[in-house]
C-alpha positions in Angstrom: 0.1 -0.3 0.3 1.1 3.8 -0.8 1.9 6.8 1.3 -0.8 8.8 0.9 0.0 12.5 -0.1 -0.7 13.8 3.4 1.4 10.7 4.5 4.2 10.9 2.5 4.9 15.0 3.7 3.9 14.7 6.8 7.3 11.4 6.1 9.5 14.2 4.4 9.1 16.8 7.7 9.9 14.5 9.8 13.3 13.1 8.3 14.2 16.4 7.2 13.5 17.9 10.5 15.9 14.9 12.1 18.3 14.7 10.1 19.1 18.8 9.6 20.4 19.5 12.9 22.2 16.2 13.5 23.7 16.9 10.1 24.5 20.9 10.7 22.4 21.3 8.1 21.6 25.3 7.6 17.4 26.4 8.5 16.9 28.0 5.2 18.4 25.1 3.9 16.4 22.8 5.8 13.4 24.8 4.5 14.0 24.6 0.6 14.5 20.9 1.1 12.0 20.3 2.2 9.7 22.7 -0.4 11.6 20.9 -3.2 11.1 17.4 -2.2 7.0 18.7 -1.1 6.8 20.0 -5.1 8.7 16.5 -6.2 6.6 14.5 -4.3 3.6 15.9 -2.7 2.7 18.3 -5.7 -1.2 18.3 -5.4 -0.9 18.8 -1.8 -2.7 22.7 -1.8 -0.9 25.3 0.2 -3.7 26.2 2.2 -3.4 22.0 3.1 0.2 21.9 3.8 -0.4 24.9 6.2 -3.0 21.9 7.9 -0.4 19.6 7.8 2.5 21.7 9.5 0.2 23.8 12.1 -1.0 20.1 12.8 3.0 19.1 12.9 3.5 21.7 15.3 0.9 20.7 18.3 1.5 17.6 18.4 5.0 18.2 18.7 4.0 19.7 21.7 2.1 17.9 22.9 4.3 15.0 22.6 7.7 17.4 25.1 5.0 17.4 27.6 3.8 13.5 27.3 8.0 12.9 27.4 8.5 15.5 30.6 6.0 13.0 32.3 6.7 9.7 31.1 10.9 9.7 32.3 9.7 12.2 35.1 7.6 8.9 36.4 10.2 6.3 35.1 12.3 8.0 36.9 14.5 9.1 33.6 15.1 12.7 34.1 17.8 11.8 36.7 19.3 9.8 34.7 19.4 11.6 32.0 20.9 15.7 34.2 17.1 16.2 35.5 16.6 17.1 39.0 14.2 14.8 40.8 12.5 16.0 44.4 
C-alpha cells in the first residue's frame, strides 16, 4: 500500500526536521529542501493543506514534549539524564 500525499509530506518533514540539525544543515537550506521535496513528491497538496499539516505537526510536537517529560519523570529517567528529582 502506497503512502498518501499527506503521509508522504509528514514523513519528509519529520525526516528533514531530524536529519537537518544532526547533519548541521542550516535552517534555510532545510526549508528549501522540504519545499523541493514537497513539489517533487507531494505536488497535489495545496498550500492551505500543507499549512494545516504543519500546524498539526507543531501542535503534536508540543503535546509530545509534555508527554515525554511526564513519562520520563514517572519512570525516573529524568534523573538519569541530568534532570533533578525531589
